[in-house]
C-alpha positions in Angstrom: 103.1 150.0 206.2 99.9 148.7 204.6 100.0 145.5 202.5 97.8 144.9 199.5 94.9 142.5 200.2 95.3 139.0 198.8 93.0 137.8 196.1 90.7 134.9 196.9 92.3 132.9 194.1 95.8 133.1 195.6 96.9 130.6 198.3 97.5 132.1 201.7 101.2 130.9 202.0 104.5 132.5 202.0 106.8 131.5 199.0 110.3 131.2 200.2 113.4 129.6 198.5 114.1 126.0 199.4 116.8 125.7 202.1 120.0 124.0 201.2 120.2 120.2 201.6 121.0 119.6 205.3 123.0 116.5 204.4 125.3 118.2 202.0 124.8 121.8 202.7 124.8 122.6 198.9 122.2 123.2 196.2 121.2 120.4 193.7 123.7 119.8 190.9 121.8 120.5 187.7 124.7 119.3 185.6 124.6 115.8 187.0 120.8 115.7 186.6 121.2 116.7 182.9 123.8 114.0 182.4 121.5 111.4 184.0 118.6 112.4 181.9 120.8 112.2 178.7 121.9 108.7 179.7 118.3 107.6 180.2 117.3 109.1 176.8 120.2 107.2 175.1 119.2 104.0 176.7 115.6 104.5 175.7 116.7 105.3 172.1 118.8 102.1 172.0 115.9 100.1 173.3 113.5 101.6 170.7 116.1 100.9 167.9 116.4 97.3 169.0 112.6 96.8 169.1 112.4 98.4 165.6 115.1 95.9 164.2 113.2 92.9 165.8 110.0 94.1 164.3 111.7 94.5 160.9 113.0 91.0 161.0 109.6 89.7 162.1 108.0 91.5 159.2 110.6 90.2 156.7 110.1 86.6 157.9 106.3 86.5 157.8 105.9 88.7 154.7 108.4 86.7 152.6 105.7 85.8 150.1 105.5 89.5 149.3 109.2 90.5 149.6 110.8 87.7 147.6 109.0 88.3 144.2 109.4 92.0 144.5 113.2 91.8 145.2 113.6 89.2 142.4 111.9 91.6 140.0 114.0 94.5 141.2 117.3 92.6 140.8 116.3 91.4 137.3 115.4 95.0 136.5 118.9 96.1 137.5 120.3 93.3 135.2 118.1 94.0 132.2 117.5 97.7 132.3 120.8 98.5 130.4 119.4 96.4 127.5 116.2 98.4 127.5 118.1 101.7 127.4 120.2 100.3 124.5 117.0 99.6 122.6 115.7 103.1 123.5 118.8 104.6 121.8 117.8 103.0 118.5 114.3 104.5 118.8 112.5 101.5 120.3 110.1 102.8 123.1 110.6 101.4 126.6 107.3 99.5 126.8 108.1 97.7 123.5 111.8 97.2 124.6 110.6 95.7 127.9 108.3 93.2 125.9 111.2 92.2 123.7 113.6 91.7 126.7 111.0 89.6 128.6 110.3 87.5 125.5 114.0 86.9 125.1 114.3 86.0 128.8 111.4 83.5 128.7 112.8 82.0 125.5 116.2 81.4 127.0 114.8 80.0 130.2 112.3 77.8 128.3 115.0 76.5 126.0 117.3 75.7 128.9 114.6 73.9 130.8 113.5 71.9 127.8 117.1 70.9 126.9 117.9 69.8 130.4 114.6 68.0 131.1 115.8 64.7 129.6 119.2 64.7 131.4 117.6 65.6 134.7 115.0 62.9 134.3 117.7 60.3 133.3 119.8 61.2 136.3 116.9 61.1 138.7 115.9 57.6 137.3 119.4 56.4 137.9 119.7 58.0 141.3 118.8 54.8 143.3 121.3 52.8 141.4 123.9 55.6 141.8 123.4 55.7 145.5 123.7 52.0 145.8 127.0 52.0 143.9 128.2 54.8 146.0 127.3 53.0 149.1 129.3 50.0 148.0 132.3 52.2 147.2 132.1 53.7 150.7 131.6 50.4 152.5 135.3 49.9 153.2 135.4 53.3 155.0 132.1 52.7 156.8 132.7 49.2 158.0 135.0 50.0 160.9 132.7 52.8 162.0 129.7 50.5 161.8 131.5 47.9 163.8 132.2 50.3 166.6 128.6 51.5 166.6 127.3 48.0 166.7 129.5 47.1 169.7 128.3 50.2 171.5 124.6 49.2 170.9 125.3 45.7 172.2 126.8 47.1 175.4 123.9 49.4 175.8 121.4 46.6 175.3 123.2 44.4 177.8 123.2 47.0 180.6 119.7 48.4 180.1 116.4 46.9 181.3 114.1 45.2 178.8 111.7 47.7 177.3 108.1 47.2 176.4 108.1 46.7 172.6 104.3 46.6 172.2 104.0 50.4 171.7 102.4 51.5 168.5 104.7 53.5 166.2 103.0 56.4 164.5 104.7 57.9 161.5 103.6 61.4 160.4 104.4 62.1 156.8 105.6 65.6 156.1 106.4 67.5 152.9 109.1 66.1 150.7 112.6 67.6 150.5 111.9 69.3 147.2 108.7 70.9 148.6 110.6 72.1 151.7 113.3 73.7 149.5 111.4 75.1 146.5 107.7 74.8 147.4 105.0 73.2 145.3 104.7 73.6 141.5 101.7 75.9 142.0 103.6 78.3 144.3 106.6 78.3 141.9 104.4 79.2 138.9 102.6 81.9 141.0 105.9 83.5 142.0 107.2 83.3 138.4 104.1 85.1 137.1 104.4 87.8 139.8 108.0 88.4 139.0 107.5 88.6 135.2 104.5 91.0 135.5 106.3 93.3 138.0 109.5 93.1 135.9 107.7 94.3 132.8 106.3 97.4 134.7 109.7 98.2 136.1 111.4 97.9 132.7 108.6 99.8 130.9 108.5 102.6 133.5 112.2 103.5 133.1 113.0 106.5 135.2 109.5 107.2 136.3 110.0 106.4 140.0 113.2 108.5 140.1 111.3 111.4 138.6 108.6 111.1 141.2 111.2 111.0 144.0 112.8 114.2 142.7 109.5 116.0 142.7 108.7 114.9 146.3 112.0 116.1 147.7 111.8 119.8 148.8 115.5 121.0 148.6 117.7 121.1 145.5 120.7 119.5 147.2 118.4 116.6 148.3 117.3 116.2 144.7 120.9 116.1 143.4 121.9 113.6 146.1 118.9 111.4 145.2 119.8 111.4 141.5 123.5 110.6 142.3 122.6 107.7 144.6 120.0 106.3 142.3 122.2 106.5 139.2 125.4 105.1 140.8 123.4 102.4 142.7 121.7 101.2 139.5 124.9 101.4 137.5 127.0 99.6 140.1 124.4 96.8 140.8 123.8 96.3 137.1 127.5 96.0 136.4 127.9 93.6 139.3 125.0 91.3 138.3 125.9 91.4 134.6 129.6 90.7 135.3 128.9 87.9 137.7 126.4 86.4 135.2 129.1 86.3 132.5 131.7 84.9 134.9 129.2 82.2 136.1 128.4 81.3 132.5 132.1 81.1 131.7 132.7 78.8 134.7 129.8 76.6 133.7 131.2 76.2 130.2 134.6 75.2 131.6 133.0 72.8 134.1 131.0 71.2 131.3 134.1 70.7 129.1 136.1 69.4 132.0 133.4 66.9 133.0 133.1 65.7 129.4 136.9 65.2 129.2 136.9 63.2 132.4 134.1 61.0 131.0 131.4 62.1 133.3 127.9 61.5 131.9 125.5 64.5 131.5 128.4 67.0 131.4 126.1 69.9 130.3 123.8 69.4 133.3 126.7 69.9 135.7 127.8 73.0 133.8 124.4 74.5 134.1 124.1 73.6 137.7 127.5 75.3 138.3 126.1 78.5 136.7 123.1 78.4 139.0 124.7 77.5 142.2 127.5 80.0 141.8 125.0 82.7 142.7 125.1 81.2 146.2 128.7 81.8 147.4 130.5 79.0 149.3 127.4 76.9 149.9 126.6 76.5 146.2 130.2 75.3 145.5 130.1 73.0 148.5 126.8 71.4 147.4 127.9 70.9 143.8 131.3 69.4 145.0 129.3 66.9 147.1 127.0 66.0 144.2 130.0 65.6 141.8 131.7 63.4 144.4 128.7 61.0 144.4 128.7 61.1 140.6 132.4 60.3 140.5 132.1 57.4 143.0 129.2 55.9 141.0 130.9 56.3 137.6 134.5 55.2 138.1 135.9 52.2 139.9 139.2 53.6 141.2 139.1 56.2 144.0 141.6 58.4 142.1 139.3 58.8 139.1 136.3 59.3 141.3 138.0 62.1 143.3 139.2 63.8 140.1 135.6 64.8 139.4 135.0 67.0 142.4 138.6 68.0 142.6 138.6 69.4 139.1 135.5 71.5 139.9 137.0 72.7 143.2 140.1 73.9 141.3 138.0 75.7 138.7 135.9 77.4 141.4 139.0 78.4 143.4 140.6 80.1 140.3 137.4 82.0 139.6 136.6 83.1 143.1 140.2 84.1 144.1 141.6 85.5 140.8 139.0 86.2 138.1 136.3 87.8 140.3 138.6 90.3 142.1 140.4 91.1 138.9 137.2 91.8 136.9 135.1 93.5 139.6 137.9 95.3 141.4 137.9 96.4 145.0 134.9 98.7 144.8 132.3 96.0 144.1 134.1 93.1 145.9 132.4 92.1 149.2 133.9 91.0 152.4 133.7 87.2 152.8 132.6 87.5 156.4 129.8 89.8 155.4 128.8 87.5 152.6 128.6 84.5 154.9 126.6 86.3 157.5 124.2 87.8 154.9 123.9 84.3 153.3 123.0 82.7 156.6 120.6 85.5 157.5 118.6 85.6 154.3 118.6 81.8 154.1 117.0 81.8 157.6 114.3 84.3 156.8 113.6 83.4 153.1 115.0 80.0 152.4 116.5 79.1 149.0 115.4 82.3 147.3 117.0 84.3 150.1 120.3 82.5 149.5 120.2 83.6 145.8 119.3 87.1 146.7 121.8 87.6 149.6 124.8 88.8 147.6 122.8 91.2 145.2 121.1 92.7 148.3 124.4 93.1 150.1 126.0 94.7 147.0 123.0 97.1 146.7 123.2 98.0 150.4 127.0 98.6 150.2 126.7 101.0 147.2 123.9 102.8 149.1 126.0 103.1 152.2 129.0 104.4 150.3 127.0 107.5 149.3 125.6 108.3 152.7 128.1 109.9 155.1 126.6 108.4 158.3 126.5 104.9 156.7 130.0 104.9 155.2 131.5 102.8 158.1 129.0 100.0 157.3 129.9 100.2 153.6 133.6 100.0 154.5 132.9 96.9 156.6 131.0 95.2 153.7 133.8 95.9 151.3 136.8 93.7 150.9 
């Protein structure tokens, strides 16, 4: 039987099926191969996700000069946008309402700073004498510890070889504590101007960005979901920030009255400081309790009177944090203490003091967002209390 001639482009080989594996006598298991490939794809996906998270942290850390003013303006927009809407209902346009709200904000902050300038200056001038008095009050407690430390140093000097003391000591002067915490006056003024300008545009724009987002989304169900998430997120965060601000102001008034009744000087200053530091959970209360302990030791002679100053503040803070806040905010907007502490440490690490103030509002925003996305609801459940 004649066979067709092969083309010059075809290889002169016979194609035969591969023989079975002589070691096993069976054909390759394609199921196992698919499982192995899927495992490799999952490992690669996890590795890419980890690299993305690290890149995100890196960007947040080194771009904090950009992120911090933007987030401050967004949080203030959540807090003040209900007032602009209220003015809009009485036929005041949003741009004019935004100007009025910003003028009121600047007026309140300026009045507070001007009123507290003299008490702060007086307290700072008395700080060296205050620390000296506090040191004398604590000398009885420190004396045994210093004696043990001095004895240990003498034993170490007696057993060690004499060292060459002719080495020159070089002292490098770094930035002050206030500059490390808050930055220079120029940087604070720059950030303040950025926040005010961006806040004005956010308040004056109203629902402009939401309308743009609705136009970009292709499907109707995505548009409805975007509107629902945006409305409930803004309403929830606005309610959270506004309620916490009122609670903090109430706590500050109670602290100021309590300090005045105890005879502590500059009682209004400590009340205002309680309002500000209450935005930093746990750490703010700890810092203010330490400051009030120093004030009590430098003001009163007896330990009982001195300890009454921080003790009174701790009781007030405990009542607000464990009774008033859960009762007013409810379960929906109450955050998990573990999540708050982790978020506080994280944002303090990447953004410093501004990050500590922004940690809880960011977590509250993220929780509300997760509650409306089905795949992220477990994260929202973890963040909730």
